[in-house]
Backbone as a chain_set.jsonl record, in Angstrom:
{"seq": "MLKSLALIAPALVPSWRFFDRITASPRIEVARMVEADDPATGWREFRPRPQSLSFAALLCRLFWNPAWNETLFLTSCAERLLEKPTAHSVTEIASRICAGLDPRAAEPFFRFRLVLISREGDALQKEIVYVSSPYSVTAG", "coords": {"N": [[29.134, -29.935, 17.346], [26.508, -30.791, 16.632], [25.056, -29.06, 18.211], [25.632, -26.618, 17.031], [24.408, -26.97, 14.52], [21.769, -27.099, 15.366], [21.372, -24.488, 16.139], [21.604, -23.121, 13.714], [19.651, -24.246, 12.117], [16.925, -23.06, 12.365], [17.226, -20.767, 10.797], [17.745, -21.766, 8.286], [15.567, -23.399, 7.67], [12.636, -22.119, 7.462], [9.94, -21.237, 9.658], [6.438, -21.506, 9.47], [5.074, -20.404, 11.479], [5.988, -17.942, 11.866], [4.381, -15.817, 11.162], [1.82, -14.427, 13.042], [-0.839, -14.205, 12.312], [-2.684, -14.405, 9.258], [-3.845, -12.12, 7.038], [-5.89, -10.177, 4.76], [-4.101, -7.988, 2.647], [-4.059, -4.489, 2.833], [-5.189, -2.328, 0.228], [-4.347, 0.715, -1.367], [-6.299, 3.377, -2.401], [-7.024, 6.253, -4.421], [-8.713, 9.375, -4.745], [-9.405, 12.252, -6.623], [-10.397, 15.695, -6.094], [-12.256, 18.713, -6.733], [-12.998, 20.686, -4.866], [-12.339, 20.819, -1.325], [-14.444, 19.878, 0.245], [-15.987, 18.418, -1.494], [-17.686, 15.423, -2.602], [-15.872, 12.382, -2.701], [-15.158, 10.77, -5.643], [-14.619, 8.465, -8.362], [-12.537, 6.668, -7.647], [-9.267, 5.274, -7.745], [-6.714, 2.809, -7.967], [-3.744, 3.382, -6.159], [-0.604, 3.488, -7.498], [-0.776, 1.034, -9.236], [-0.031, -2.423, -9.918], [2.007, -3.456, -12.68], [0.581, -4.997, -15.599], [2.052, -6.812, -17.114], [5.521, -7.715, -17.465], [8.629, -7.357, -19.119], [11.301, -9.749, -19.603], [13.788, -8.528, -19.246], [13.061, -6.275, -17.734], [12.134, -7.527, -15.417], [14.513, -8.713, -14.536], [16.058, -6.438, -14.083], [14.573, -5.311, -12.004], [15.166, -7.021, -9.938], [17.498, -6.057, -8.876], [17.27, -3.28, -8.713], [14.767, -1.357, -7.617], [13.316, 1.013, -6.474], [10.759, 2.196, -6.381], [9.006, 0.081, -5.895], [9.921, -0.7, -3.369], [9.136, 1.543, -1.894], [6.378, 1.288, -2.215], [5.94, -1.068, -0.779], [6.592, -0.089, 1.739], [4.479, 1.766, 2.056], [2.331, -0.032, 2.126], [2.926, -1.323, 4.5], [2.589, 0.837, 6.263], [-0.158, 1.225, 5.885], [-1.163, -1.185, 6.905], [-0.392, -0.899, 9.584], [-1.936, 1.324, 10.18], [-4.501, 0.271, 10.138], [-4.331, -1.604, 12.168], [-3.325, -0.299, 14.507], [-4.105, 2.795, 14.715], [-2.211, 5.67, 13.884], [-1.016, 9.04, 13.762], [1.329, 9.286, 12.377], [1.387, 7.17, 10.455], [-0.77, 7.903, 8.8], [0.108, 10.407, 7.895], [2.491, 9.71, 6.529], [1.482, 8.102, 4.425], [-0.239, 9.957, 3.114], [1.591, 12.016, 2.411], [3.334, 10.741, 0.617], [1.584, 9.957, -1.378], [0.767, 12.48, -2.229], [3.18, 13.43, -3.286], [3.298, 11.839, -5.512], [1.279, 12.695, -7.173], [0.013, 14.83, -9.798], [0.477, 18.206, -9.446], [-0.537, 20.157, -11.093], [-2.983, 19.432, -12.046], [-6.56, 19.695, -12.591], [-7.964, 19.148, -10.321], [-7.311, 20.041, -7.183], [-7.348, 18.773, -4.712], [-7.286, 15.764, -2.701], [-8.33, 12.534, -1.532], [-7.57, 9.578, 0.291], [-8.167, 6.064, 0.515], [-8.41, 2.957, 2.265], [-8.731, -0.322, 1.237], [-9.89, -3.656, 1.586], [-9.556, -6.614, -0.136], [-11.225, -9.534, -0.743], [-11.861, -12.983, -1.485], [-14.868, -14.511, -2.206], [-16.229, -17.354, -2.913], [-16.524, -17.371, -6.36], [-16.427, -14.689, -6.672], [-15.018, -11.419, -6.141], [-14.769, -9.54, -3.214], [-14.983, -6.257, -2.058], [-14.002, -4.374, 0.629], [-14.329, -1.367, 2.243], [-12.244, 0.098, 4.516], [-11.098, 2.321, 5.629], [-11.239, 5.835, 5.272], [-9.686, 8.773, 4.344], [-9.291, 12.18, 5.532], [-9.677, 15.206, 3.534], [-6.885, 16.261, 1.487], [-4.577, 18.737, 0.343], [-3.056, 18.951, -2.785], [-1.297, 20.862, -3.652], [-0.279, 21.901, -1.306], [1.581, 20.146, -0.48]], "CA": [[28.669, -29.847, 15.986], [25.047, -30.87, 16.626], [24.532, -27.839, 18.824], [25.751, -25.579, 16.003], [23.348, -27.214, 13.542], [20.489, -26.743, 15.991], [21.276, -23.026, 16.132], [21.486, -22.66, 12.336], [18.456, -24.838, 11.491], [15.783, -22.147, 12.186], [17.483, -19.813, 9.716], [17.718, -22.476, 7.015], [14.228, -23.959, 7.467], [11.747, -21.153, 8.122], [8.71, -21.738, 10.27], [5.252, -20.742, 9.086], [4.567, -19.731, 12.67], [6.567, -16.606, 11.878], [3.248, -14.903, 11.114], [0.815, -14.786, 14.027], [-2.094, -14.357, 11.581], [-2.601, -14.008, 7.856], [-5.04, -11.379, 6.652], [-5.783, -9.478, 3.478], [-3.259, -6.797, 2.655], [-4.855, -3.354, 2.364], [-4.833, -1.608, -1.002], [-4.56, 2.162, -1.238], [-6.963, 3.99, -3.543], [-6.995, 7.711, -4.372], [-9.708, 10.114, -5.526], [-9.132, 13.691, -6.72], [-11.586, 16.53, -5.935], [-12.073, 20.13, -7.046], [-13.079, 21.373, -3.573], [-12.045, 19.911, -0.218], [-15.658, 19.276, 0.788], [-16.686, 17.643, -2.529], [-17.641, 13.974, -2.38], [-14.795, 11.707, -3.44], [-15.618, 9.784, -6.622], [-13.558, 8.096, -9.303], [-11.415, 6.066, -6.934], [-8.38, 4.432, -8.536], [-5.641, 2.254, -7.159], [-2.503, 4.138, -6.159], [0.509, 2.671, -7.975], [-1.177, -0.344, -9.567], [1.025, -3.287, -10.451], [1.925, -3.606, -14.135], [-0.049, -6.242, -16.041], [3.119, -7.726, -17.531], [6.866, -7.143, -17.522], [9.577, -8.107, -19.953], [12.335, -10.445, -18.845], [14.812, -7.54, -18.89], [12.523, -5.47, -16.64], [12.145, -8.374, -14.225], [15.899, -8.846, -14.115], [16.458, -5.143, -13.537], [13.878, -5.114, -10.733], [15.815, -7.809, -8.892], [18.601, -5.302, -8.31], [16.96, -1.863, -8.517], [13.337, -1.12, -7.698], [12.955, 1.87, -5.344], [9.314, 2.456, -6.335], [8.37, -1.052, -5.236], [10.283, -0.6, -1.954], [8.267, 2.545, -1.293], [5.041, 0.706, -2.181], [5.928, -1.982, 0.364], [6.538, 0.754, 2.933], [3.113, 2.274, 2.16], [1.489, -1.144, 2.562], [3.215, -1.491, 5.919], [1.908, 1.946, 6.955], [-1.598, 0.954, 5.828], [-1.44, -2.257, 7.862], [-0.308, -0.319, 10.93], [-3.078, 2.224, 10.337], [-5.673, -0.546, 10.46], [-4.126, -2.307, 13.433], [-3.211, 0.684, 15.585], [-4.014, 4.075, 13.986], [-1.351, 6.747, 14.371], [-0.886, 10.168, 12.842], [2.507, 9.046, 11.545], [1.005, 6.341, 9.318], [-1.623, 8.709, 7.914], [0.959, 11.437, 7.294], [3.398, 9.078, 5.564], [0.722, 7.71, 3.239], [-0.7, 11.165, 2.424], [2.703, 12.77, 1.819], [3.87, 10.006, -0.535], [0.581, 10.073, -2.44], [0.859, 13.86, -2.71], [4.386, 13.524, -4.122], [3.077, 11.102, -6.745], [0.194, 13.283, -7.954], [0.34, 16.019, -10.582], [-0.105, 19.382, -8.803], [-1.143, 21.04, -12.093], [-4.284, 18.891, -12.449], [-7.699, 20.556, -12.282], [-8.461, 18.816, -8.984], [-6.188, 20.273, -6.274], [-7.496, 18.049, -3.456], [-7.432, 14.315, -2.823], [-8.547, 11.672, -0.37], [-7.186, 8.191, 0.054], [-8.891, 5.092, 1.32], [-7.842, 1.627, 2.334], [-9.722, -1.354, 0.958], [-9.482, -5.047, 1.697], [-10.187, -7.42, -1.18], [-11.254, -10.949, -0.391], [-12.578, -13.826, -2.435], [-15.976, -15.304, -1.683], [-16.622, -18.149, -4.069], [-15.853, -16.875, -7.563], [-16.511, -13.228, -6.695], [-14.137, -10.633, -5.278], [-15.497, -8.6, -2.369], [-14.161, -5.103, -1.668], [-14.468, -3.769, 1.878], [-13.662, -0.101, 2.546], [-11.981, 0.067, 5.947], [-10.621, 3.636, 6.089], [-11.274, 6.942, 4.309], [-8.97, 9.903, 4.942], [-9.795, 13.538, 5.343], [-9.09, 15.743, 2.286], [-5.544, 16.848, 1.492], [-4.277, 19.579, -0.805], [-1.874, 18.508, -3.527], [-0.369, 21.988, -3.765], [0.324, 22.204, -0.014], [2.616, 19.154, -0.47]], "C": [[27.144, -29.868, 15.906], [24.411, -29.613, 17.206], [24.58, -26.685, 17.818], [24.668, -25.73, 14.947], [21.976, -26.837, 14.107], [20.294, -25.226, 16.015], [21.038, -22.474, 14.723], [20.186, -23.127, 11.678], [17.28, -23.864, 11.352], [15.979, -21.116, 11.078], [17.38, -20.481, 8.35], [16.339, -23.02, 6.673], [13.242, -23.039, 8.188], [10.484, -21.83, 8.65], [7.541, -20.874, 9.814], [4.629, -20.063, 10.29], [5.193, -18.348, 12.839], [5.469, -15.553, 11.889], [2.233, -15.336, 12.153], [-0.567, -14.935, 13.394], [-1.884, -13.866, 10.155], [-3.922, -13.35, 7.498], [-4.818, -10.745, 5.285], [-4.917, -8.243, 3.647], [-4.074, -5.616, 2.131], [-4.3, -2.754, 1.08], [-5.153, -0.137, -0.784], [-5.182, 2.663, -2.53], [-7.028, 5.493, -3.319], [-8.129, 8.272, -5.216], [-9.336, 11.585, -5.486], [-10.442, 14.458, -6.643], [-11.245, 17.977, -6.262], [-12.058, 20.957, -5.762], [-12.863, 20.357, -2.457], [-13.297, 19.218, 0.308], [-16.488, 18.534, -0.266], [-16.664, 16.159, -2.165], [-16.552, 13.349, -3.26], [-15.403, 10.645, -4.346], [-14.452, 9.448, -7.544], [-12.339, 7.528, -8.622], [-10.591, 5.193, -7.885], [-7.244, 3.962, -7.637], [-4.394, 3.121, -7.278], [-1.364, 3.174, -6.469], [0.086, 1.231, -8.258], [0.003, -1.132, -10.13], [0.895, -3.36, -11.969], [1.321, -4.964, -14.496], [0.994, -7.272, -16.475], [4.439, -6.961, -17.579], [7.736, -8.006, -18.429], [10.601, -8.789, -19.048], [13.41, -9.466, -18.377], [14.348, -6.671, -17.723], [12.505, -6.26, -15.337], [13.544, -8.506, -13.658], [16.394, -7.556, -13.47], [15.831, -4.914, -12.157], [14.454, -5.961, -9.6], [16.875, -6.996, -8.165], [18.258, -3.844, -8.004], [15.469, -1.64, -8.705], [12.876, -0.241, -6.525], [11.454, 2.151, -5.252], [8.59, 1.313, -5.625], [8.699, -1.068, -3.746], [9.384, 0.413, -1.248], [6.823, 2.04, -1.22], [4.915, -0.28, -1.027], [5.871, -1.206, 1.674], [5.129, 1.306, 3.137], [2.147, 1.18, 2.615], [1.691, -1.406, 4.051], [2.539, -0.394, 6.745], [0.394, 1.713, 6.995], [-1.976, -0.155, 6.808], [-1.382, -1.743, 9.289], [-1.493, 0.591, 11.205], [-4.336, 1.448, 10.705], [-5.548, -1.197, 11.832], [-4.111, -1.351, 14.621], [-3.008, 2.057, 14.938], [-3.102, 5.088, 14.678], [-1.296, 7.847, 13.32], [0.294, 9.951, 11.899], [2.145, 8.243, 10.298], [0.184, 7.125, 8.308], [-0.779, 9.744, 7.181], [1.893, 10.852, 6.245], [2.666, 8.702, 4.283], [0.325, 8.947, 2.444], [0.45, 11.909, 1.745], [3.276, 12.06, 0.593], [2.875, 9.983, -1.693], [0.671, 11.461, -3.06], [2.061, 14.031, -3.641], [4.192, 12.821, -5.461], [1.979, 11.661, -7.632], [0.65, 14.538, -8.677], [-0.305, 17.241, -9.943], [-0.78, 20.344, -9.791], [-2.513, 20.564, -12.556], [-5.399, 19.819, -11.981], [-8.256, 20.3, -10.884], [-7.32, 18.958, -7.975], [-6.269, 19.524, -4.94], [-7.61, 16.553, -3.722], [-7.765, 13.707, -1.481], [-7.951, 10.312, -0.729], [-8.025, 7.298, 0.945], [-8.156, 3.764, 1.266], [-8.966, 0.625, 2.115], [-9.077, -2.722, 1.136], [-10.245, -5.824, 0.645], [-10.077, -8.879, -0.774], [-12.077, -11.704, -1.423], [-13.649, -14.597, -1.687], [-16.558, -16.076, -2.861], [-15.819, -17.702, -5.275], [-15.788, -15.364, -7.613], [-15.484, -12.603, -5.755], [-14.985, -9.626, -4.522], [-14.535, -7.491, -1.947], [-14.789, -4.474, -0.429], [-13.651, -2.505, 2.144], [-13.495, -0.017, 4.058], [-11.472, 1.399, 6.5], [-10.757, 4.627, 4.953], [-10.658, 8.155, 5.002], [-9.765, 11.197, 4.827], [-9.17, 14.091, 4.056], [-7.709, 16.36, 2.524], [-5.377, 17.69, 0.243], [-3.004, 19.088, -1.472], [-0.847, 19.629, -3.561], [0.297, 22.329, -2.452], [1.518, 21.305, 0.258], [3.634, 19.251, 0.558]], "O": [[26.549, -29.058, 15.195], [23.361, -29.163, 16.747], [23.661, -25.868, 17.768], [24.071, -24.741, 14.522], [21.127, -26.313, 13.386], [19.166, -24.743, 15.921], [20.345, -21.469, 14.561], [19.679, -22.463, 10.774], [16.668, -23.838, 10.284], [15.007, -20.645, 10.487], [16.978, -19.85, 7.372], [15.981, -23.094, 5.497], [13.039, -23.172, 9.395], [10.041, -22.858, 8.138], [7.647, -19.648, 9.779], [3.741, -19.225, 10.134], [4.955, -17.669, 13.838], [5.6, -14.519, 12.544], [1.819, -16.495, 12.159], [-1.386, -15.71, 13.887], [-1.025, -13.027, 9.886], [-4.986, -13.953, 7.638], [-3.718, -10.773, 4.733], [-4.991, -7.544, 4.658], [-4.717, -5.731, 1.088], [-3.086, -2.687, 0.883], [-6.117, 0.207, -0.099], [-4.665, 2.412, -3.618], [-7.079, 5.96, -2.181], [-8.468, 7.725, -6.266], [-8.989, 12.11, -4.428], [-11.483, 13.957, -7.067], [-10.108, 18.416, -6.094], [-11.205, 21.827, -5.591], [-13.165, 19.175, -2.62], [-13.219, 18.08, 0.771], [-17.585, 18.067, 0.04], [-15.738, 15.691, -1.502], [-16.352, 13.746, -4.408], [-16.079, 9.73, -3.876], [-13.409, 10.1, -7.491], [-11.214, 7.872, -8.983], [-11.14, 4.47, -8.716], [-6.868, 4.634, -6.676], [-4.031, 3.544, -8.375], [-1.185, 2.168, -5.783], [0.547, 0.308, -7.586], [0.913, -0.568, -10.738], [-0.219, -3.33, -12.491], [1.523, -5.952, -13.791], [0.831, -8.467, -16.229], [4.469, -5.738, -17.714], [7.585, -9.226, -18.487], [10.741, -8.442, -17.875], [13.888, -9.558, -17.247], [15.132, -6.362, -16.826], [12.824, -5.723, -14.276], [13.743, -8.42, -12.446], [17.067, -7.583, -12.439], [16.481, -4.387, -11.254], [14.248, -5.647, -8.427], [17.127, -7.214, -6.98], [18.881, -3.233, -7.136], [14.962, -1.724, -9.823], [12.121, -0.708, -5.672], [10.931, 2.328, -4.152], [7.668, 1.549, -4.844], [7.841, -1.417, -2.934], [8.925, 0.169, -0.133], [6.118, 2.338, -0.256], [3.879, -0.319, -0.363], [5.184, -1.612, 2.612], [4.628, 1.317, 4.261], [1.242, 1.443, 3.406], [0.734, -1.678, 4.775], [1.981, -0.669, 7.807], [-0.254, 1.97, 8.009], [-3.01, -0.066, 7.471], [-2.22, -2.104, 10.116], [-2.002, 0.633, 12.326], [-5.148, 1.922, 11.5], [-6.529, -1.326, 12.564], [-4.8, -1.571, 15.616], [-1.877, 2.443, 14.645], [-3.206, 5.329, 15.881], [-1.507, 7.599, 12.133], [0.259, 10.388, 10.749], [2.559, 8.601, 9.195], [0.412, 7.026, 7.102], [-0.938, 9.935, 5.975], [2.069, 11.442, 5.178], [3.162, 8.949, 3.184], [0.527, 8.99, 1.231], [0.298, 12.382, 0.619], [3.664, 12.718, -0.373], [3.276, 9.988, -2.857], [0.653, 11.598, -4.283], [1.963, 14.703, -4.668], [4.851, 13.167, -6.442], [1.763, 11.156, -8.733], [1.563, 15.228, -8.224], [-1.533, 17.317, -9.896], [-1.511, 21.244, -9.376], [-3.146, 21.226, -13.379], [-5.201, 20.632, -11.079], [-8.947, 21.154, -10.328], [-6.448, 18.092, -7.911], [-5.356, 19.629, -4.121], [-7.98, 16.128, -4.817], [-7.512, 14.297, -0.431], [-7.846, 9.952, -1.901], [-8.525, 7.72, 1.988], [-7.386, 3.492, 0.345], [-10.024, 0.718, 2.738], [-7.889, -2.915, 0.875], [-11.466, -5.7, 0.55], [-8.991, -9.389, -0.499], [-12.889, -11.119, -2.141], [-13.382, -15.247, -0.675], [-17.28, -15.526, -3.692], [-14.589, -17.655, -5.232], [-15.155, -14.805, -8.508], [-15.129, -13.173, -4.723], [-15.819, -8.938, -5.11], [-13.409, -7.76, -1.528], [-15.958, -4.091, -0.438], [-12.426, -2.564, 2.256], [-14.477, -0.054, 4.798], [-11.421, 1.582, 7.716], [-10.435, 4.315, 3.806], [-11.059, 8.519, 6.108], [-10.769, 11.279, 4.12], [-8.223, 13.5, 3.537], [-7.412, 16.896, 3.592], [-5.965, 17.393, -0.796], [-1.998, 18.84, -0.808], [0.354, 19.366, -3.504], [1.34, 22.983, -2.452], [2.365, 21.617, 1.095], [4.543, 18.422, 0.607]]}, "num_chains": 1, "name": "protein.A"}
């Protein structure tokens, strides 16, 4: 009996040593451009979190929230891109951003960047850690 409890205990009482290190989670920002070689300006967060949700929306999100699942996947890709850059991570992020952008907009190109936000005192510091090459929205 004691041996069984010893085997089950790690599942019931999680260890904070599960994470080897805790760092800032990268945020993905997007900028649209008219030409591929234009400078990227007007950066905005890709899929920002809603400021508030109703109780019904929160309840619904407990059972069905595919957009948030995809956002978690993109965050995972961004973390892998910072830790060990691969073409797969870049392609996954770019293709999902492309699918979320309006192809009829006046700016047919976009770039994405990864930023880390940290708190220093009362101020938030934004560090740009990756900027992509340009992508065409219409090439999707």
